[in-house]
Backbone bond lengths (Angstrom), bond angles and torsions (degrees), N, CA, C in turn:
res aa  C-N    CA-C-N  psi(-1)  N-CA   C-N-CA  omega(-1)  CA-C   N-CA-C  phi
1 M - - - 1.448 - - 1.534 111.01 -
2 I 1.341 116.14 -46.34 1.469 120.78 179.59 1.527 108.77 -113.83
3 D 1.305 115.99 131.19 1.456 122.29 176.13 1.530 107.10 -89.93
4 W 1.321 115.32 91.93 1.464 119.85 -174.54 1.525 112.36 -68.09
5 D 1.318 117.49 -25.78 1.467 119.49 174.92 1.531 109.70 -63.30
6 R 1.334 116.22 -40.99 1.468 120.13 178.42 1.518 110.47 -65.90
7 V 1.323 117.45 -38.88 1.465 121.04 178.59 1.525 109.54 -61.73
8 A 1.321 117.33 -45.43 1.468 121.02 178.82 1.529 110.53 -63.86
9 E 1.327 116.58 -39.34 1.462 120.82 177.95 1.533 110.65 -62.34
10 L 1.315 116.68 -45.02 1.464 120.47 177.96 1.527 110.58 -61.44
11 R 1.307 116.72 -43.41 1.474 120.89 179.24 1.527 110.50 -59.75
12 N 1.316 116.66 -40.59 1.467 120.42 177.52 1.524 111.29 -68.10
13 E 1.346 116.62 -37.24 1.463 120.84 -179.24 1.530 112.17 -65.94
14 V 1.325 117.02 -45.16 1.470 120.51 -174.91 1.519 112.50 -93.21
15 G 1.323 117.10 -15.13 1.452 121.30 -178.55 1.520 110.57 91.99
16 A 1.306 114.53 145.15 1.467 120.30 -176.82 1.523 111.64 -59.80
17 E 1.341 116.88 -34.29 1.461 120.38 -177.38 1.526 112.75 -70.73
18 N 1.330 117.88 -26.17 1.471 121.93 -179.68 1.523 113.20 -99.98
19 F 1.313 116.85 -10.20 1.453 120.39 -173.35 1.526 112.53 -60.79
20 S 1.305 117.79 -46.78 1.475 119.46 -177.68 1.526 111.18 -63.22
21 E 1.331 116.99 -33.24 1.465 120.57 176.92 1.530 111.00 -67.27
22 V 1.325 116.97 -41.47 1.464 121.87 178.14 1.529 109.69 -63.81
23 V 1.317 116.92 -44.10 1.465 121.11 178.41 1.526 110.33 -61.01
24 A 1.324 117.57 -47.16 1.465 120.94 -179.35 1.525 111.00 -61.23
25 L 1.314 117.11 -41.68 1.464 121.07 179.08 1.525 110.59 -63.25
26 F 1.326 116.89 -46.62 1.459 120.42 178.01 1.516 111.29 -58.17
27 L 1.304 116.67 -49.18 1.463 119.64 -176.54 1.522 111.36 -64.23
28 D 1.328 117.44 -39.96 1.471 120.13 177.09 1.530 111.06 -61.89
29 E 1.324 116.59 -47.09 1.467 120.45 -178.61 1.523 111.36 -67.53
30 A 1.317 116.91 -38.80 1.471 120.26 179.21 1.525 110.66 -69.59
31 D 1.332 117.07 -38.68 1.472 120.18 175.68 1.525 109.70 -56.81
32 E 1.322 115.55 -47.95 1.462 120.92 -179.77 1.533 111.14 -63.60
33 A 1.308 116.59 -45.72 1.466 120.56 -177.02 1.521 111.86 -64.00
34 T 1.319 116.98 -40.75 1.463 118.96 -177.70 1.522 112.21 -71.52
35 Q 1.309 117.42 -17.06 1.468 120.01 179.29 1.525 113.41 -95.20
36 R 1.320 116.94 -4.93 1.467 119.61 178.39 1.516 110.71 -61.56
37 Q 1.305 114.54 138.41 1.457 120.59 175.10 1.527 108.15 -94.15
38 L 1.308 116.02 129.84 1.456 121.39 -179.09 1.520 109.49 -115.82
39 A 1.301 114.81 146.56 1.463 119.27 172.54 1.526 107.66 -63.94
40 P 1.324 118.63 138.40 1.459 121.36 -174.42 1.531 114.75 -58.49
41 D 1.322 117.93 -26.26 1.462 119.97 -176.19 1.529 113.07 -110.77
42 D 1.331 118.19 16.84 1.464 121.71 -177.32 1.534 110.04 -94.17
43 A 1.321 115.31 82.93 1.462 121.35 -177.00 1.526 111.91 -62.54
44 K 1.322 117.83 -38.14 1.475 120.54 -178.46 1.534 110.85 -65.59
45 A 1.328 117.23 -42.60 1.466 120.32 178.43 1.524 110.51 -65.49
46 L 1.329 117.02 -40.56 1.458 120.90 178.13 1.525 110.40 -64.42
47 E 1.316 116.46 -44.39 1.465 120.75 178.32 1.524 110.81 -59.34
48 S 1.311 117.08 -45.11 1.459 121.88 -179.70 1.531 111.30 -63.31
49 L 1.312 116.36 -45.38 1.466 120.79 179.19 1.520 110.87 -61.42
50 L 1.317 116.72 -47.42 1.462 120.52 -178.36 1.521 111.80 -67.78
51 H 1.324 116.85 -33.67 1.471 120.07 175.83 1.531 110.09 -62.93
52 F 1.315 116.22 -46.32 1.465 120.21 178.43 1.529 110.90 -60.00
53 L 1.333 115.90 -50.31 1.464 119.39 -178.09 1.523 111.78 -62.78
54 K 1.325 116.72 -38.80 1.468 120.57 178.88 1.528 110.33 -60.22
55 G 1.316 116.51 -48.09 1.462 120.12 -179.43 1.512 112.49 -62.25
56 A 1.312 115.80 -44.95 1.458 119.63 179.13 1.526 110.44 -64.57
57 A 1.318 116.77 -42.17 1.461 120.83 -179.71 1.531 111.03 -63.82
58 L 1.318 117.38 -41.74 1.459 120.58 178.59 1.523 110.97 -63.57
59 N 1.305 116.91 -40.43 1.463 120.45 179.84 1.509 112.43 -63.31
60 L 1.327 117.37 -35.60 1.456 120.18 -175.88 1.524 113.17 -102.53
61 G 1.319 117.44 6.66 1.457 120.09 173.34 1.518 115.50 83.84
62 F 1.319 118.15 16.47 1.467 121.31 177.71 1.538 107.72 -82.95
63 A 1.314 116.06 76.22 1.465 122.43 -169.33 1.527 113.35 -62.47
64 D 1.319 118.11 -46.61 1.468 120.75 -178.82 1.524 111.24 -63.32
65 L 1.309 116.15 -43.88 1.462 120.87 178.57 1.527 110.21 -62.17
66 A 1.306 117.27 -43.83 1.466 120.91 -179.74 1.521 111.15 -59.65
67 L 1.321 117.14 -41.22 1.465 120.74 -179.82 1.532 110.91 -65.50
68 L 1.312 117.48 -44.07 1.464 120.76 177.32 1.527 110.75 -61.08
69 C 1.315 116.43 -44.35 1.462 120.65 -179.83 1.521 111.24 -64.47
70 Q 1.317 116.79 -40.52 1.467 120.91 179.54 1.526 110.54 -61.68
71 T 1.311 116.56 -45.06 1.464 120.84 178.98 1.524 110.67 -62.12
72 G 1.326 116.21 -47.61 1.462 120.59 179.70 1.513 112.43 -64.54
73 E 1.322 116.59 -37.84 1.462 120.99 179.23 1.527 110.27 -62.69
74 R 1.317 116.95 -43.67 1.470 120.83 179.00 1.531 111.16 -62.05
75 L 1.314 115.75 -42.88 1.468 119.49 178.24 1.530 110.54 -62.97
76 A 1.326 115.99 -46.55 1.464 120.29 -178.20 1.527 111.01 -63.00
77 A 1.310 117.94 -34.56 1.464 121.84 177.97 1.526 111.15 -62.82
78 Q 1.325 115.66 -23.92 1.465 121.10 177.87 1.539 111.43 -95.60
79 G 1.330 115.94 6.75 1.455 120.17 178.95 1.513 114.58 89.38
80 D 1.318 117.26 3.55 1.465 122.69 -178.10 1.531 109.17 -90.56
81 T 1.321 116.80 115.97 1.468 121.24 -178.65 1.530 112.14 -104.55
82 S 1.325 116.57 25.87 1.463 119.97 -176.08 1.525 114.20 -79.63
83 T 1.312 118.78 -5.15 1.461 121.23 179.14 1.523 109.56 -58.35
84 D 1.308 115.41 132.40 1.461 121.36 -179.35 1.533 108.85 -82.08
85 I 1.320 115.61 101.46 1.470 120.15 -178.28 1.527 111.34 -63.28
86 N 1.330 117.04 -27.82 1.466 119.53 176.71 1.527 111.48 -67.90
87 Q 1.329 117.27 -31.74 1.460 120.84 174.84 1.531 109.81 -67.54
88 I 1.318 116.28 -39.43 1.471 120.96 176.36 1.531 109.50 -62.19
89 R 1.315 116.09 -46.65 1.468 120.50 179.00 1.527 111.63 -60.05
90 A 1.318 116.41 -43.21 1.462 120.60 179.64 1.531 111.02 -65.36
91 A 1.326 117.34 -40.54 1.462 121.10 178.15 1.526 110.57 -64.27
92 Y 1.329 116.33 -39.48 1.460 119.71 177.15 1.525 110.31 -63.74
93 A 1.325 116.78 -47.34 1.468 120.64 -179.02 1.529 111.06 -60.29
94 A 1.328 117.61 -43.49 1.463 121.42 179.08 1.530 110.98 -65.86
95 S 1.324 116.52 -41.55 1.465 120.52 178.64 1.522 110.90 -64.42
96 K 1.319 116.19 -44.05 1.465 120.64 -179.87 1.528 110.53 -62.01
97 T 1.323 116.44 -42.87 1.463 120.51 178.88 1.522 111.07 -62.70
98 A 1.325 117.08 -47.68 1.463 121.00 179.54 1.524 111.07 -63.09
99 F 1.313 115.96 -41.32 1.464 121.33 -179.20 1.525 111.13 -62.90
100 T 1.317 116.73 -52.59 1.464 119.67 -176.34 1.530 111.84 -67.57
101 A 1.333 117.59 -31.33 1.464 120.78 179.86 1.526 112.05 -70.34
102 E 1.322 117.01 -31.96 1.458 121.07 -173.79 1.522 114.98 -105.61
103 L 1.304 117.84 -10.41 1.468 120.69 -170.40 1.525 112.99 -53.35
104 D 1.298 118.22 -50.78 1.467 120.44 -177.22 1.527 112.55 -63.82
105 R 1.321 117.15 -34.19 1.464 120.64 -179.45 1.527 111.89 -75.77
106 Q 1.327 117.24 -27.93 1.453 121.18 -175.12 1.526 112.87 -81.58
107 L 1.318 117.19 -28.23 1.471 119.50 -174.95 1.501 112.89 -109.24
């Protein structure tokens, strides 16, 4: 679920002193993004949202979430809005829980 090697890499990239700030910013932005309400047939908005979440998830090691977002983003780019946004939300919530529970032990 969490790519801890990527988390350690990010921590090294931004520095230990800035890492918690980067994590807080990601979680705040992802919380907001996952709660956005989208029109059911707005493929461009869905694609944009999933692109953002995918990038943020990849940066912070949320591997499962990134894969779901990537799949949904590709579908939305083709005009397909069938991606289950509630599944994305659930994956984010599970990733966030796993991440915050293990963060101190992993680094």
